[in-house]
C-alpha positions as CSV (number, residue, x, y, z in Angstrom):
1,M,-6.5,31.0,-9.4
2,T,-6.8,33.5,-12.2
3,D,-7.6,37.2,-12.4
4,D,-10.6,37.9,-14.6
5,T,-10.6,41.8,-14.6
6,A,-9.4,42.3,-18.2
7,P,-12.5,43.2,-20.4
8,T,-11.0,41.7,-23.6
9,V,-10.6,38.3,-21.9
10,G,-13.4,35.9,-21.1
11,F,-13.2,33.7,-18.0
12,T,-15.3,30.8,-16.7
13,H,-14.9,28.3,-13.9
14,W,-16.3,24.8,-13.2
15,R,-15.4,21.7,-11.2
16,V,-14.1,18.3,-12.4
17,W,-12.0,15.5,-10.7
18,G,-12.7,17.1,-7.3
19,T,-11.0,20.3,-8.2
20,R,-11.6,23.7,-9.9
21,V,-11.0,24.3,-13.6
22,S,-10.5,27.9,-14.8
23,L,-10.5,28.9,-18.4
24,G,-9.3,32.2,-19.8
25,V,-9.7,33.1,-23.5
26,R,-8.7,36.1,-25.5
27,P,-10.8,37.3,-27.3
28,A,-13.7,36.8,-24.9
29,R,-16.1,35.9,-27.7
30,A,-14.3,32.7,-28.3
31,L,-15.0,31.5,-24.7
32,P,-18.0,29.1,-25.5
33,W,-16.1,27.3,-28.2
34,A,-12.9,27.1,-26.1
35,K,-14.9,25.6,-23.2
36,S,-16.3,22.9,-25.5
37,I,-12.8,22.0,-26.6
38,V,-11.5,21.9,-23.1
39,D,-14.5,19.7,-21.9
40,D,-13.7,17.3,-24.8
41,E,-10.0,17.0,-23.8
42,I,-10.9,16.5,-20.2
43,A,-13.4,13.8,-21.1
44,G,-10.8,12.1,-23.3
45,F,-8.2,12.1,-20.5
46,D,-10.8,10.9,-18.0
47,Q,-11.6,7.9,-20.2
48,A,-7.9,7.2,-20.6
49,C,-6.2,8.0,-17.3
50,N,-8.8,8.0,-14.4
51,R,-7.7,5.4,-11.8
52,F,-11.2,5.5,-10.3
53,R,-13.1,4.5,-13.4
54,G,-13.5,0.8,-13.9
55,D,-13.8,1.3,-17.7
56,S,-10.8,3.5,-18.1
57,E,-7.7,2.4,-20.1
58,L,-5.6,2.8,-17.0
59,S,-7.9,0.5,-15.0
60,R,-7.8,-2.0,-17.8
61,L,-4.0,-2.0,-17.8
62,N,-3.9,-2.3,-14.0
63,R,-6.1,-5.4,-14.2
64,A,-4.2,-7.1,-17.1
65,G,-2.1,-9.3,-14.8
66,G,1.1,-9.0,-16.9
67,R,-0.5,-9.3,-20.3
68,P,0.2,-6.7,-23.0
69,V,-2.8,-4.3,-23.4
70,G,-3.6,-2.4,-26.5
71,V,-4.0,1.3,-25.8
72,S,-5.1,4.5,-27.6
73,P,-2.6,7.1,-28.9
74,R,-3.8,9.5,-26.2
75,F,-3.1,6.9,-23.4
76,M,0.2,6.0,-24.9
77,Q,1.2,9.6,-24.9
78,A,0.2,9.9,-21.2
79,L,2.2,6.8,-20.4
80,E,5.3,8.1,-22.2
81,V,5.0,11.4,-20.5
82,A,4.8,9.6,-17.1
83,V,7.9,7.5,-17.9
84,G,9.7,10.6,-19.1
85,A,8.9,12.4,-15.9
86,A,10.3,9.5,-13.9
87,A,13.5,9.4,-15.9
88,K,14.1,13.2,-15.6
89,T,13.7,13.1,-11.9
90,D,15.6,9.9,-11.2
91,G,12.4,8.2,-10.0
92,A,11.2,10.9,-7.6
93,V,8.0,11.1,-9.8
94,D,7.0,7.5,-10.4
95,P,3.8,6.2,-12.1
96,T,4.0,2.8,-10.3
97,I,2.9,4.2,-7.0
98,G,-0.7,3.1,-7.5
99,N,-0.5,0.2,-5.0
100,A,1.0,2.5,-2.4
101,L,-1.8,5.0,-2.8
102,E,-4.4,2.2,-2.5
103,A,-2.8,0.9,0.6
104,L,-2.8,4.4,2.2
105,G,-6.6,4.6,1.6
106,Y,-6.6,6.7,-1.6
107,D,-8.5,4.2,-3.5
108,R,-11.6,6.3,-4.5
109,D,-12.3,9.8,-5.6
110,F,-10.7,12.1,-3.1
111,D,-13.9,13.7,-1.8
112,V,-15.0,10.2,-0.6
113,V,-11.5,9.4,0.8
114,A,-11.4,12.7,2.8
115,S,-14.8,12.1,4.3
116,G,-14.1,8.5,5.3
117,D,-13.6,7.0,8.7
118,P,-10.3,8.4,10.2
119,D,-10.1,5.4,12.6
120,H,-10.2,2.9,9.8
121,G,-7.0,0.8,9.9
122,L,-4.1,1.6,7.7
123,C,-2.5,-1.1,5.6
124,R,1.3,-1.3,5.4
125,S,2.3,0.5,2.2
126,P,3.9,-1.9,-0.3
127,T,7.2,-1.4,-2.1
128,V,6.9,0.6,-5.2
129,A,7.8,-1.5,-8.2
130,G,9.6,1.3,-10.1
131,W,8.9,3.0,-13.4
132,T,11.3,0.8,-15.4
133,S,8.9,-2.1,-14.8
134,L,6.4,-0.5,-17.2
135,R,7.0,-1.7,-20.8
136,L,5.8,0.5,-23.7
137,D,5.7,-0.3,-27.4
138,P,4.6,2.8,-29.2
139,G,4.8,1.1,-32.5
140,S,2.2,-1.5,-31.7
141,L,0.4,0.8,-29.2
142,T,0.7,-1.8,-26.4
143,A,1.7,-1.5,-22.7
144,T,2.6,-4.1,-20.2
145,L,2.8,-4.1,-16.4
146,P,4.1,-6.8,-14.1
147,P,1.3,-8.8,-12.4
148,G,-0.1,-6.9,-9.4
149,V,1.5,-3.6,-10.2
150,H,-0.9,-0.6,-10.4
151,L,-0.2,2.7,-12.1
152,D,-1.3,6.2,-11.0
153,L,-0.8,9.1,-13.4
154,G,-1.9,11.8,-11.1
155,A,1.5,13.5,-11.1
156,T,1.5,14.1,-14.9
157,A,-1.9,13.4,-16.6
158,K,-3.7,16.4,-15.3
159,A,-0.8,18.7,-16.4
160,L,-0.7,17.0,-19.8
161,C,-4.4,17.6,-20.1
162,A,-4.0,21.3,-19.3
163,D,-1.2,21.6,-22.0
164,A,-3.2,19.6,-24.6
165,A,-6.5,21.5,-24.0
166,A,-4.8,25.0,-24.2
167,A,-2.8,24.1,-27.3
168,R,-5.8,22.6,-29.1
169,A,-8.2,25.5,-28.3
170,A,-5.5,28.1,-29.3
171,R,-4.8,26.2,-32.5
172,T,-8.5,25.7,-33.4
173,L,-9.7,29.2,-32.6
174,G,-6.6,31.3,-33.2
175,A,-7.0,32.6,-29.7
176,G,-5.0,33.1,-26.6
177,V,-5.9,30.4,-24.0
178,L,-5.1,29.6,-20.4
179,V,-6.3,26.4,-18.8
180,D,-5.9,25.9,-15.1
181,I,-6.9,22.5,-13.7
182,G,-6.4,22.5,-10.0
183,G,-3.3,24.6,-10.1
184,D,-1.8,23.0,-13.2
185,I,-1.7,25.7,-15.8
186,G,-1.1,25.4,-19.5
187,T,-1.2,28.2,-22.1
188,G,-1.5,28.5,-25.8
189,G,-1.6,31.3,-28.3
190,P,-0.9,35.0,-27.6
191,A,-1.3,36.1,-24.0
192,P,-3.2,39.3,-23.0
193,D,-1.3,42.5,-22.7
194,G,0.8,42.1,-19.5
195,G,0.4,38.4,-19.5
196,W,-2.0,36.0,-17.8
197,R,-2.1,37.1,-14.1
198,V,-2.1,34.2,-11.7
199,A,-2.3,34.3,-7.9
200,V,-0.1,31.8,-6.0
201,V,-1.8,31.1,-2.7
202,E,0.1,29.9,0.4
203,N,-2.6,27.3,1.2
204,A,-4.3,25.6,-1.7
205,R,-7.5,25.2,0.2
206,T,-7.9,29.0,0.8
207,D,-9.1,31.8,-1.5
208,T,-6.8,34.4,-2.8
209,L,-5.7,37.0,-0.3
210,A,-4.5,40.6,-1.1
211,D,-0.9,39.8,-0.2
212,D,-0.6,36.6,-2.1
213,C,2.1,36.3,-4.8
214,V,0.9,37.3,-8.2
215,V,2.8,36.3,-11.4
216,A,2.1,37.1,-15.0
217,I,2.9,34.3,-17.5
218,T,3.1,34.9,-21.2
219,G,3.7,31.3,-22.3
220,G,4.6,27.9,-21.1
221,G,3.2,26.4,-17.9
222,L,3.0,27.0,-14.2
223,A,2.2,24.3,-11.6
224,T,1.9,24.0,-7.8
225,S,2.2,20.8,-5.8
226,G,1.7,20.7,-2.0
227,T,1.1,18.6,1.0
228,T,-1.9,20.6,2.5
229,A,-4.7,20.3,0.1
230,R,-5.3,16.5,-0.5
231,T,-5.0,15.2,3.0
232,W,-6.8,12.6,5.0
233,V,-6.4,10.6,8.3
234,R,-6.3,6.8,8.6
235,G,-5.5,4.8,11.7
236,G,-4.4,8.0,13.5
237,N,-1.9,8.9,10.7
238,A,-2.1,12.2,8.8
239,L,-1.5,11.4,5.2
240,H,-1.2,13.3,1.9
241,H,-1.2,12.2,-1.8
242,I,2.5,12.8,-2.8
243,V,4.2,9.4,-2.3
244,D,7.9,9.0,-2.0
245,P,8.6,6.0,-4.3
246,R,11.6,5.1,-2.1
247,T,9.4,4.3,0.9
248,G,5.8,3.9,-0.4
249,W,4.7,6.5,2.2
250,P,3.8,10.1,1.8
251,A,6.8,12.3,1.4
252,E,8.1,14.1,4.4
253,P,6.5,17.6,4.5
254,F,9.8,19.5,4.2
255,W,7.8,21.9,1.9
256,S,4.1,22.6,2.2
257,M,3.9,24.0,-1.3
258,V,6.2,24.3,-4.4
259,T,5.4,26.4,-7.5
260,V,7.5,26.1,-10.6
261,A,7.4,27.9,-14.0
262,A,8.6,25.9,-17.0
263,G,8.2,25.5,-20.8
264,S,5.1,23.4,-20.3
265,C,2.7,22.5,-17.5
266,V,4.0,18.9,-17.6
267,D,7.5,20.1,-17.0
268,A,6.4,22.5,-14.3
269,N,4.3,19.9,-12.5
270,T,7.0,17.2,-12.7
271,A,9.5,19.5,-11.1
272,A,7.0,20.8,-8.4
273,T,6.0,17.2,-7.5
274,A,9.6,16.0,-7.5
275,S,10.6,18.9,-5.2
276,I,8.2,17.7,-2.5
277,V,9.9,14.3,-2.6
278,W,13.4,15.8,-2.9
279,G,12.9,17.8,0.3
280,A,16.0,19.7,1.3
281,E,17.7,18.9,-2.0
282,A,14.9,20.6,-4.1
283,P,16.5,24.1,-4.4
284,C,19.8,22.6,-5.7
285,N,18.0,20.3,-8.1
286,L,15.7,23.1,-9.4
287,A,18.7,25.4,-9.8
288,Q,20.5,22.8,-11.9
289,L,17.4,22.6,-14.1
290,G,17.4,26.3,-14.6
291,L,13.8,26.7,-13.4
292,A,12.1,29.6,-11.6
293,A,10.4,28.3,-8.4
294,R,8.9,29.4,-5.1
295,L,9.0,26.9,-2.2
296,V,7.1,27.4,1.0
297,G,8.0,25.6,4.2
298,P,5.6,24.3,6.8
299,D,6.3,27.4,8.9
300,G,5.4,29.7,5.9
301,A,9.0,30.7,5.2
302,V,9.4,31.3,1.4
303,T,12.4,30.3,-0.7
304,T,12.7,31.6,-4.2
305,L,15.2,30.8,-7.0
306,G,15.7,31.0,-10.7
307,G,14.5,34.5,-11.2
308,W,11.6,34.4,-8.8
309,P,12.4,37.5,-6.7
310,D,12.0,37.7,-2.9
311,G,10.4,41.1,-2.8
312,D,8.6,41.8,-6.1
313,R,5.1,40.2,-6.1
314,R,4.7,40.5,-9.8
315,I,7.0,38.9,-12.3
316,R,6.6,37.7,-15.9
317,F,7.5,34.2,-16.9
318,H,8.0,33.5,-20.6
319,R,8.1,30.1,-22.3
320,Q,11.3,28.5,-21.2
321,R,13.5,26.3,-23.3
322,R,14.6,24.0,-20.4
323,G,12.1,21.8,-18.7
324,A,12.1,19.5,-15.7
């Protein structure tokens, strides 16, 4: 959630993919053109990566039954980023969790899932095939999945879209740009004086409060993953959308929310999502990656590391050289 008090910066907000998009642009006069660019990037990623669109490239690959499928350069990039995230996290972030999410009831847009019948039976979650089962050939722009394996790119595609939209708008307009898609924040170009001020809320479903943590970012990306925003009930089971690939079930809620700063939104979101799966091992793993992070337990206790101070509510994060 961004602060729009600076007069030289233009801000606008809208909704897509069941979440809020915030766009900040410096100078403010470039805002209409920047929004057009961001809308175009979102539309392109929606056509490529939306699991709930029957005509998307992702859906076509999921239906291919083991046959190689020709893909666009954009979708190939999204697949390569997903595979890279899996490799960097030793499989904690795995794109082949699509079957597990479907079995858990997350088989439609989230607003529909959340309003569904909580007494509806829960299927047993299948074993996750594993990211190494996805075969990519960038040279021929083809991708191959084993029969019956379904991908979900929710852990990386939204962050990649934020990075791509911010970079393209900044490059095209010569402006400073921040794109926030549901807590996945990418930046491009020069930041405003003092940086982009971003509030980190304890509960992703609430509005910003006066005592929330506020950070100022001057480059790179910031991302938050949590177990409290996208939740639903099936067969008496409280579920959330971050699946542990080792079990096929939602990760144990050791952390309710993890926020990470990194050199890109993709790296930040990869580390934040992996931290939910890593549980107690997350602080050690994040420290080894050299990333600044803020982790919130279910009881509200806050753990910070990598330069994110316990007391100071305002800190600047610059573009970092090391990612997740």
